[in-house]
C-alpha positions as CSV (number, residue, x, y, z in Angstrom):
1,M,-11.8,-23.1,-55.5
2,T,-10.7,-23.4,-52.1
3,S,-13.3,-22.1,-49.5
4,P,-12.3,-19.3,-47.6
5,A,-10.3,-19.5,-43.8
6,P,-13.0,-19.2,-41.0
7,L,-12.9,-16.3,-39.2
8,S,-12.4,-15.2,-35.9
9,Y,-15.5,-15.3,-34.4
10,S,-17.1,-17.9,-31.6
11,H,-20.3,-17.8,-29.9
12,G,-20.5,-19.6,-26.5
13,T,-24.2,-21.8,-26.6
14,S,-25.6,-23.3,-23.6
15,P,-28.3,-25.5,-22.5
16,L,-29.1,-23.0,-19.3
17,P,-30.5,-19.9,-20.0
18,L,-29.4,-16.5,-18.6
19,L,-31.0,-16.3,-15.0
20,G,-34.0,-13.2,-15.6
21,E,-33.9,-12.1,-11.7
22,T,-31.6,-9.5,-9.2
23,I,-29.1,-10.6,-7.4
24,G,-31.3,-10.3,-4.2
25,A,-34.4,-12.4,-5.7
26,N,-31.7,-15.3,-6.4
27,L,-30.2,-15.2,-3.1
28,R,-33.7,-15.7,-1.6
29,R,-34.1,-18.5,-3.9
30,V,-30.8,-20.4,-3.3
31,A,-31.3,-19.7,0.3
32,A,-34.9,-21.4,0.5
33,A,-33.5,-24.5,-0.7
34,H,-30.1,-24.4,1.3
35,G,-31.1,-22.8,4.0
36,S,-29.1,-25.0,6.4
37,R,-26.2,-25.1,4.5
38,E,-23.2,-22.7,5.1
39,A,-22.9,-19.5,3.5
40,L,-20.0,-17.4,4.6
41,V,-16.7,-19.1,7.0
42,D,-14.6,-16.0,8.2
43,V,-12.1,-18.2,9.3
44,P,-9.8,-15.2,11.5
45,S,-13.0,-14.7,13.2
46,G,-14.9,-17.7,13.3
47,R,-17.8,-16.2,12.5
48,R,-20.1,-18.7,10.3
49,W,-23.3,-18.1,8.3
50,T,-25.8,-20.7,7.0
51,Y,-27.4,-19.4,4.2
52,A,-31.4,-18.5,6.2
53,E,-28.6,-16.9,8.3
54,F,-27.2,-14.7,5.6
55,D,-29.9,-14.0,3.8
56,A,-32.0,-12.8,6.5
57,D,-28.7,-10.7,8.0
58,T,-28.6,-8.8,4.4
59,D,-32.0,-8.4,5.1
60,T,-31.3,-6.6,8.0
61,L,-28.5,-4.3,6.7
62,A,-30.5,-3.3,3.8
63,R,-33.4,-2.4,5.7
64,G,-30.7,-0.5,7.9
65,L,-29.4,1.5,4.6
66,I,-33.2,2.2,3.5
67,A,-34.0,4.0,7.3
68,A,-30.8,5.7,6.8
69,G,-32.0,7.7,4.2
70,I,-30.0,5.6,1.1
71,K,-32.3,5.6,-1.8
72,A,-32.4,3.2,-4.6
73,G,-29.3,4.5,-7.1
74,D,-27.7,6.0,-4.5
75,R,-24.0,5.7,-4.2
76,V,-22.5,3.6,-1.1
77,G,-18.7,3.1,-1.2
78,I,-16.8,0.3,0.7
79,W,-13.4,0.7,1.7
80,A,-11.7,-2.1,3.8
81,P,-9.7,-5.9,3.3
82,N,-11.6,-8.8,2.9
83,C,-14.4,-9.7,5.7
84,P,-17.5,-10.7,6.7
85,E,-19.2,-7.0,6.7
86,W,-17.7,-6.7,3.4
87,V,-20.1,-9.2,1.8
88,L,-23.4,-8.7,3.6
89,L,-23.0,-5.1,2.3
90,Q,-22.5,-6.5,-1.5
91,Y,-25.9,-8.5,-1.0
92,A,-28.0,-6.0,1.1
93,T,-26.9,-3.1,-1.2
94,A,-28.0,-5.3,-4.1
95,K,-31.4,-6.2,-2.3
96,A,-31.7,-2.3,-1.8
97,G,-31.2,-1.2,-5.4
98,V,-28.2,1.1,-4.1
99,I,-24.8,1.3,-6.4
100,L,-21.9,-0.5,-4.2
101,V,-18.7,1.4,-5.0
102,N,-15.7,-0.9,-4.5
103,I,-12.8,1.2,-3.5
104,N,-9.3,-0.6,-3.6
105,P,-7.8,-1.1,-0.2
106,A,-4.0,0.0,-1.8
107,Y,-5.6,3.6,-2.4
108,R,-4.5,6.4,-1.0
109,S,-6.2,9.9,0.2
110,H,-5.5,11.3,-3.4
111,E,-7.2,8.4,-5.2
112,L,-9.6,8.0,-2.5
113,G,-11.4,11.5,-3.0
114,Y,-11.4,11.3,-6.7
115,V,-13.3,7.8,-6.7
116,L,-15.8,9.4,-4.2
117,R,-16.0,12.5,-5.6
118,Q,-16.9,11.3,-9.3
119,S,-19.2,8.7,-8.3
120,G,-20.9,10.8,-6.2
121,V,-20.5,8.6,-2.7
122,R,-23.3,9.4,-0.5
123,L,-22.1,7.0,2.4
124,L,-18.9,5.5,3.0
125,V,-18.1,2.2,4.6
126,S,-14.8,1.9,5.8
127,A,-12.3,0.0,7.8
128,E,-10.5,2.1,10.5
129,S,-7.3,0.5,9.4
130,F,-5.5,-2.2,7.6
131,K,-1.9,-3.0,7.9
132,A,0.1,0.4,7.4
133,S,-2.9,2.4,6.1
134,N,-4.8,4.7,8.6
135,Y,-8.0,4.5,6.8
136,R,-9.9,7.2,8.9
137,G,-7.1,9.6,8.7
138,M,-7.1,9.1,4.9
139,V,-11.1,9.7,4.8
140,E,-10.3,12.9,6.8
141,E,-7.5,13.9,4.2
142,A,-10.0,13.5,1.5
143,S,-13.2,14.8,2.3
144,G,-12.6,18.5,2.4
145,D,-14.3,18.6,-1.0
146,L,-16.4,15.3,-1.1
147,P,-20.2,18.0,-1.9
148,D,-22.3,14.4,-1.7
149,L,-20.5,12.5,0.8
150,Q,-23.3,13.0,3.5
151,R,-21.6,10.3,6.5
152,V,-19.1,7.9,7.0
153,I,-19.4,4.2,8.8
154,Y,-16.6,3.0,10.1
155,L,-16.5,-1.2,10.8
156,G,-16.5,-2.3,14.3
157,T,-18.0,0.8,15.9
158,V,-21.2,1.2,17.1
159,D,-22.6,3.0,14.1
160,W,-22.4,-0.3,12.1
161,D,-23.8,-2.0,14.8
162,E,-26.6,0.6,14.5
163,L,-27.7,-0.2,10.8
164,F,-28.3,-3.9,11.9
165,V,-30.5,-2.1,15.2
166,V,-32.8,0.0,12.9
167,G,-33.1,-2.3,10.3
168,A,-34.5,-4.9,12.6
169,M,-37.1,-2.9,14.1
170,P,-40.3,-3.5,12.9
171,V,-41.9,-0.5,10.5
172,A,-44.8,1.8,11.9
173,G,-47.9,0.3,10.1
174,G,-46.4,-2.7,9.3
175,E,-45.1,-1.6,5.7
176,D,-42.0,-3.9,4.3
177,E,-40.3,-0.7,3.0
178,L,-37.4,-3.4,1.5
179,A,-40.2,-5.3,-0.5
180,E,-41.5,-2.3,-1.6
181,R,-38.3,-1.3,-3.0
182,E,-37.2,-4.7,-4.5
183,A,-40.8,-5.1,-6.3
184,V,-39.7,-1.9,-8.4
185,L,-35.9,-3.1,-9.3
186,G,-35.1,-4.4,-12.7
187,F,-32.3,-6.5,-13.2
188,D,-30.7,-4.4,-15.6
189,D,-30.6,-1.4,-13.2
190,P,-27.0,-0.6,-12.3
191,I,-25.9,-2.3,-8.8
192,N,-22.1,-1.7,-9.1
193,I,-19.0,0.5,-9.9
194,Q,-15.7,-0.9,-10.0
195,Y,-12.8,1.5,-10.7
196,T,-10.2,0.7,-13.5
197,S,-7.2,2.6,-14.4
198,G,-7.6,4.5,-17.6
199,T,-5.2,6.4,-19.8
200,T,-6.6,9.4,-18.9
201,G,-4.8,9.2,-15.7
202,F,-7.5,8.6,-13.6
203,P,-9.4,5.8,-12.8
204,K,-12.8,4.9,-14.7
205,G,-15.7,3.5,-12.8
206,A,-17.1,0.4,-14.9
207,T,-20.6,0.0,-14.1
208,L,-22.1,-3.2,-13.8
209,S,-26.1,-4.1,-13.4
210,H,-27.3,-7.2,-11.5
211,H,-27.4,-9.1,-15.2
212,N,-23.9,-8.7,-15.9
213,I,-22.4,-9.9,-12.5
214,L,-25.1,-12.3,-11.6
215,N,-24.9,-14.3,-14.7
216,N,-21.1,-14.2,-15.1
217,G,-21.0,-15.6,-11.3
218,F,-23.3,-18.1,-12.2
219,F,-21.6,-19.4,-15.4
220,I,-18.2,-19.0,-13.8
221,G,-19.5,-21.4,-10.7
222,E,-20.8,-23.9,-13.7
223,G,-17.3,-23.7,-15.2
224,C,-16.0,-25.0,-11.9
225,R,-18.5,-27.6,-11.7
226,Y,-19.8,-25.7,-8.6
227,T,-22.6,-27.5,-6.1
228,E,-24.0,-26.8,-3.1
229,A,-21.2,-29.0,-1.5
230,D,-18.4,-26.9,-2.5
231,R,-16.5,-24.8,-0.1
232,V,-14.6,-22.4,-1.9
233,C,-11.8,-20.6,-0.5
234,I,-11.2,-16.8,-1.3
235,P,-8.0,-15.1,-0.8
236,V,-8.3,-12.7,-3.5
237,P,-9.3,-9.3,-3.1
238,F,-13.5,-8.8,-3.0
239,Y,-12.9,-5.1,-4.6
240,H,-11.5,-6.5,-7.3
241,C,-14.6,-8.8,-9.9
242,F,-12.1,-11.7,-8.8
243,G,-13.3,-11.6,-5.4
244,M,-16.6,-10.8,-5.5
245,V,-17.9,-12.3,-8.8
246,L,-15.7,-15.1,-9.7
247,G,-15.7,-15.5,-6.1
248,N,-19.0,-14.6,-4.1
249,L,-21.8,-14.8,-6.8
250,A,-20.2,-17.7,-8.4
251,C,-20.7,-19.3,-5.1
252,T,-23.9,-17.4,-3.8
253,T,-25.8,-18.9,-7.3
254,H,-25.0,-22.6,-6.5
255,G,-25.2,-22.8,-2.5
256,A,-21.5,-23.3,-1.9
257,A,-19.8,-21.5,0.8
258,I,-17.3,-18.4,0.8
259,I,-14.6,-18.9,3.3
260,I,-12.4,-15.9,3.9
261,P,-8.8,-17.2,5.0
262,S,-7.2,-14.0,5.6
263,P,-7.9,-9.4,5.3
264,G,-5.4,-9.8,2.8
265,F,-3.1,-12.3,1.2
266,D,-1.3,-14.6,3.3
267,P,0.0,-17.7,1.8
268,A,0.2,-19.9,5.4
269,A,-3.5,-18.8,6.0
270,S,-4.8,-19.6,2.8
271,L,-3.6,-23.5,3.1
272,R,-4.5,-23.2,6.6
273,A,-8.2,-22.5,5.6
274,V,-8.2,-25.0,3.5
275,T,-6.9,-27.7,5.6
276,A,-9.3,-26.7,8.5
277,E,-12.5,-25.7,6.2
278,K,-12.0,-28.8,3.9
279,C,-12.2,-26.6,0.9
280,T,-13.2,-28.0,-2.2
281,S,-11.5,-24.8,-4.7
282,L,-9.2,-22.7,-4.0
283,Y,-8.5,-18.9,-6.0
284,G,-5.8,-17.1,-6.7
285,V,-3.2,-15.1,-9.3
286,P,-0.1,-17.0,-10.4
287,T,1.9,-15.5,-8.0
288,M,-0.2,-16.9,-5.0
289,F,-0.1,-20.2,-5.9
290,I,4.0,-19.7,-6.2
291,A,4.0,-18.2,-2.7
292,E,2.0,-21.0,-1.4
293,L,3.6,-23.8,-3.1
294,A,7.0,-21.9,-1.8
295,L,6.0,-22.7,2.0
296,P,8.7,-24.7,4.1
297,D,5.9,-26.6,5.6
298,F,3.9,-26.8,2.5
299,P,3.6,-30.7,3.1
300,A,2.3,-30.3,6.2
301,Y,-1.1,-28.8,5.0
302,D,-3.9,-31.4,4.2
303,L,-5.2,-30.3,0.5
304,S,-6.8,-33.6,-0.4
305,T,-10.1,-31.9,-0.4
306,L,-9.3,-29.5,-3.2
307,R,-10.8,-30.1,-6.6
308,T,-11.0,-27.0,-8.4
309,G,-10.5,-23.6,-8.1
310,I,-9.3,-20.8,-10.1
311,M,-6.2,-19.1,-11.8
312,A,-6.7,-15.9,-13.3
313,G,-5.1,-12.2,-14.0
314,S,-1.7,-13.0,-15.7
315,P,-0.3,-16.1,-17.3
316,C,0.6,-19.4,-15.9
317,P,4.1,-20.9,-16.1
318,V,3.4,-24.5,-17.1
319,E,5.4,-25.9,-14.2
320,V,3.6,-24.0,-11.4
321,M,0.5,-25.2,-13.3
322,K,1.8,-28.8,-13.2
323,R,2.4,-28.7,-9.3
324,V,-0.8,-27.1,-8.7
325,V,-2.8,-30.2,-10.1
326,S,-0.2,-32.8,-8.6
327,E,0.4,-31.3,-5.5
328,M,-2.2,-29.2,-4.4
329,H,-4.8,-31.7,-5.9
330,M,-6.7,-29.3,-8.4
331,T,-7.0,-31.8,-10.8
332,E,-9.9,-29.4,-12.3
333,V,-8.4,-26.2,-12.1
334,T,-9.4,-23.9,-15.0
335,I,-8.0,-20.2,-16.4
336,C,-10.2,-17.2,-16.7
337,Y,-9.9,-14.4,-19.1
338,G,-11.6,-11.0,-18.8
339,M,-11.8,-7.8,-18.0
340,T,-13.7,-5.2,-15.3
341,E,-15.6,-3.9,-18.4
342,T,-17.1,-7.5,-19.1
343,S,-18.3,-8.2,-15.6
344,P,-15.5,-9.9,-15.8
345,V,-15.2,-13.1,-17.8
346,S,-15.6,-14.0,-21.2
347,A,-13.9,-16.9,-21.6
348,Q,-12.6,-19.9,-19.3
349,T,-11.1,-23.4,-19.5
350,T,-12.9,-26.3,-18.7
351,A,-11.9,-29.4,-15.9
352,D,-11.6,-31.2,-19.2
353,D,-9.4,-29.6,-21.2
354,D,-5.5,-30.6,-21.0
355,M,-2.4,-29.2,-19.3
356,E,-1.5,-27.8,-22.7
357,R,-4.7,-25.6,-23.4
358,R,-4.9,-24.7,-19.9
359,V,-0.7,-23.2,-20.2
360,S,-1.3,-22.0,-23.5
361,T,-4.7,-20.4,-23.8
362,V,-7.3,-19.2,-21.8
363,G,-10.1,-21.3,-22.9
364,R,-13.4,-20.7,-24.8
365,V,-16.0,-18.4,-25.6
366,H,-18.5,-18.3,-22.2
367,P,-22.2,-19.4,-22.8
368,H,-24.1,-16.5,-24.2
369,V,-21.0,-14.4,-25.2
370,E,-19.9,-13.7,-28.4
371,V,-15.8,-13.1,-29.3
372,K,-14.5,-11.8,-32.2
373,V,-10.6,-10.6,-33.2
374,V,-10.8,-8.0,-35.4
375,D,-8.1,-6.1,-37.4
376,P,-7.5,-3.0,-35.5
377,E,-6.9,-0.7,-38.5
378,T,-10.1,-2.1,-40.5
379,G,-12.4,-3.3,-37.5
380,L,-12.9,-6.3,-39.5
381,V,-12.8,-10.0,-38.4
382,V,-9.8,-11.6,-39.1
383,P,-9.1,-15.3,-40.1
384,R,-8.5,-17.5,-37.4
385,G,-5.1,-18.1,-36.5
386,V,-4.2,-14.3,-37.1
387,T,-3.7,-11.8,-34.4
388,G,-6.1,-9.3,-33.6
389,E,-7.9,-7.0,-31.4
390,M,-10.3,-9.1,-28.8
391,C,-13.6,-7.9,-28.8
392,T,-16.0,-9.1,-26.7
393,R,-20.4,-8.7,-27.2
394,G,-23.5,-9.9,-25.0
395,Y,-25.0,-9.4,-21.4
396,P,-21.5,-9.3,-19.3
397,V,-20.6,-5.9,-21.4
398,M,-20.8,-3.2,-18.7
399,L,-23.2,-0.3,-18.7
400,G,-20.6,1.9,-19.5
401,Y,-18.1,4.1,-17.7
402,W,-20.1,5.8,-14.3
403,A,-20.5,10.0,-16.2
404,D,-18.6,9.6,-18.7
405,P,-20.3,9.0,-22.2
406,E,-17.1,9.9,-24.1
407,Q,-14.8,7.1,-22.5
408,T,-17.4,4.5,-22.8
409,A,-17.9,5.4,-26.5
410,A,-13.9,4.7,-27.2
411,V,-14.7,1.2,-26.0
412,I,-18.1,0.2,-26.7
413,D,-19.0,0.4,-30.1
414,Q,-22.5,0.7,-31.8
415,A,-22.9,-2.6,-32.1
416,R,-22.4,-3.1,-28.3
417,W,-18.8,-4.7,-29.2
418,M,-16.1,-4.2,-26.0
419,H,-12.9,-3.1,-27.5
420,T,-10.7,-4.9,-24.9
421,G,-7.4,-3.6,-26.3
422,D,-5.6,-7.1,-25.9
423,L,-4.3,-8.9,-28.9
424,A,-5.7,-12.3,-29.3
425,V,-5.4,-15.1,-31.5
426,I,-8.5,-17.8,-32.1
427,D,-7.4,-21.3,-32.8
428,E,-9.4,-23.7,-35.6
429,A,-11.0,-25.5,-31.9
430,G,-12.1,-22.2,-30.8
431,Y,-9.5,-21.5,-28.0
432,L,-7.9,-18.3,-27.0
433,N,-5.1,-17.2,-26.6
434,I,-3.8,-13.7,-25.4
435,V,-0.5,-12.5,-27.1
436,G,0.1,-9.1,-26.2
437,R,-1.6,-5.5,-25.5
438,I,-2.6,-2.6,-27.9
439,K,-2.0,-0.5,-25.5
440,D,0.8,-0.1,-22.9
441,M,-1.1,-1.7,-19.3
442,I,1.2,-3.1,-17.1
443,I,0.0,-6.3,-15.6
444,R,1.8,-6.5,-12.0
445,G,0.9,-9.5,-9.9
446,G,-2.7,-9.5,-11.4
447,E,-2.9,-5.7,-10.7
448,N,-3.5,-3.8,-14.0
449,V,-1.4,-0.5,-14.1
450,Y,-1.6,1.6,-16.4
451,P,1.4,4.0,-17.1
452,R,-0.2,6.9,-17.9
453,E,-1.8,7.5,-14.4
454,I,1.9,7.0,-13.0
455,E,2.7,9.9,-14.9
456,E,0.8,12.6,-14.3
457,F,1.4,11.6,-10.6
458,L,5.4,12.0,-10.9
459,Y,5.1,15.2,-13.2
460,G,4.4,16.7,-10.0
461,H,7.9,16.2,-8.6
462,P,10.0,19.7,-8.4
463,A,12.5,17.5,-10.0
464,I,11.4,15.6,-12.6
465,E,10.8,17.5,-16.3
466,D,9.1,14.7,-18.7
467,V,8.6,10.9,-17.8
468,Q,7.6,8.1,-19.4
469,V,6.5,5.0,-17.4
470,I,6.9,1.3,-18.8
471,G,6.3,-2.1,-17.7
472,V,9.5,-4.7,-17.5
473,P,9.9,-8.3,-17.3
474,D,9.5,-9.6,-13.9
475,L,10.2,-13.3,-12.6
476,R,7.8,-13.2,-9.7
477,Y,5.2,-10.3,-10.5
478,G,4.6,-10.9,-14.7
479,E,5.8,-7.2,-14.9
480,E,7.3,-4.8,-12.8
481,I,7.3,-0.5,-13.4
482,C,10.1,1.4,-14.6
483,A,10.1,5.0,-14.9
484,W,12.3,7.0,-17.3
485,V,12.8,10.6,-15.8
486,K,14.2,13.5,-17.6
487,L,15.2,15.8,-15.1
488,R,15.1,19.5,-15.0
489,P,18.6,21.4,-15.0
490,G,20.7,20.9,-12.1
491,Q,18.3,18.2,-10.4
492,A,19.2,15.1,-9.0
493,L,17.1,12.4,-8.3
494,T,17.7,8.6,-7.0
495,E,15.6,5.3,-6.9
496,E,14.8,5.6,-3.1
497,E,13.9,9.5,-3.5
498,L,11.4,8.4,-6.2
499,R,9.8,5.9,-4.4
500,E,9.6,8.0,-1.3
501,Y,7.6,10.7,-2.8
502,C,5.4,8.3,-4.0
503,R,4.6,6.3,-0.7
504,G,1.3,6.9,0.6
505,Q,0.5,9.1,-2.2
506,I,-0.3,6.4,-5.0
507,A,-1.1,2.4,-4.6
508,H,1.8,0.0,-3.5
509,Y,2.1,-1.7,-6.6
510,K,1.9,1.7,-8.9
511,I,5.6,2.6,-7.3
512,P,8.2,2.0,-10.0
513,R,10.9,-0.5,-9.2
514,Y,13.1,0.8,-11.4
515,L,14.3,4.2,-12.5
516,R,16.3,5.4,-15.3
517,I,17.4,9.2,-15.7
518,T,17.9,10.2,-19.3
519,G,18.0,13.1,-21.7
520,D,15.6,12.1,-24.5
521,F,12.9,9.5,-25.4
522,P,13.3,7.0,-28.3
523,M,10.5,9.3,-31.3
524,T,9.1,8.5,-34.0
525,V,9.3,11.3,-36.9
526,T,6.1,12.4,-35.8
527,G,7.2,13.0,-32.4
528,K,5.3,9.9,-30.6
529,V,7.2,7.9,-27.8
530,Q,8.3,4.3,-29.3
531,K,8.0,2.4,-26.0
532,F,9.1,-0.6,-27.5
533,K,12.8,0.6,-27.5
534,M,12.7,1.8,-24.2
535,R,11.5,-1.8,-22.8
536,E,13.9,-3.1,-24.9
537,T,16.9,-0.9,-23.6
538,S,15.4,-1.5,-20.0
539,I,15.7,-5.0,-20.5
540,T,19.2,-5.2,-21.8
541,E,20.4,-2.5,-19.1
542,L,18.4,-4.0,-16.2
543,G,19.7,-7.6,-17.1
544,L,16.0,-9.0,-17.8
545,E,16.8,-11.3,-20.1
546,D,15.7,-14.5,-18.8
547,A,12.7,-13.3,-17.4
548,A,11.8,-11.9,-20.7
549,S,11.9,-14.9,-22.4
550,T,10.2,-16.7,-19.2
551,T,7.5,-14.1,-19.2
552,T,7.0,-14.4,-23.0
553,A,7.1,-18.0,-23.6
């Protein structure tokens, strides 16, 4: 009798225990050990903080928030591009037991209003503007229906400086309110809300604890072999887990330096920062590395100090990975896989994995994390080598979606398994390969886009009777957005008119690149839209066969 095939289940063991502390306590411990080393460098402004200075300034800001009446458990929103103030607020809110709400810098007033209202933000810290976005104007436009929002503070103004002035003042009676606040914080307390697009048409607020993101950052840093000697260039956005967990928390748990090359991604600025600051690690989605390698003066940058880095967000083409290793000196570059709801990383390649593993898999399960691949119909674990739905369990699984128990129950089962919606295969050696998605989520340049959200918005166009949004392959972004539209009788619509309708209303990466006017959608006999057939038709009509073969290889 032959033995049954091993099942698609894996548990990440580790000689290192989980960190049983809050983010603030961890920062104090690291700062005590590495106080003179640099913690944060903002290349555009030239500002620098040692760990001792960073710890002290986040204390002061935390006290300023407390003096402003912000209580433990209150929500404070941050709407800004990458800047030192973003990082200071991340750690100050954690020390004060305040829940930081990350807001995508690409959001428009409609999206901003929704997340502020849904999370009940009391205080919003915002940039005044970024690129073509007038944040102040959009805040004013959205603030009419926000009963919880009591105050908006703009970076670079007297109001922001005042938080530090008030926070530095001695408290009457000598009481240290921050110490009293921290003494009653637990590491399972919620500390962060990150919004991820939802199939209901609105973003959902993944609620994460100290324990979730502190440990995930620590073990990601372990995967990159970080020490206090590392200097990490972070061009990916802080509002996303990639920036604030894989970036900031992976650094501060190891005494490494956070290097900010620019407010938004700029390939030349990123490589200038690596050269000037002698960075040992560089982050990005594949499109970022492609843009850096394509710079006309690429050979002029001294990247010899680079050793490692993280590539995540979408699959990496083999040739790009080879160039990153050979031409950018990132011999120990790793690939990470995860989702916002799992803090985010649940699998990672290692520095010892060969090139084939780095480009064909997302590595093996993370320490202290469980993964399994199940039959989506039965829920039973499938044998290794068989495709099924990827599920994750353990410390990284979010507390839930903010104020949305129904959506939470739809993705986290009674045994606390997070159902990712991704189709995956675990091989005999335990390596995970993500082969597709059960749901029709689009990943455009590392941004997760759910068609339903765009569809709900486009239904408001006066010429549109019905709409279906799909992802089609793209050589640059991995996927692009295509809208299939049924028009109302007597109406007409061009691609440019559709884009103009979207501009300023939804984030730029959600605006459809392609428009197909149609009389009907391919349907099943039970009336369900067959998006895979729409995708096949669009690939043929748009001549995207080459992109399709490249992105699915």
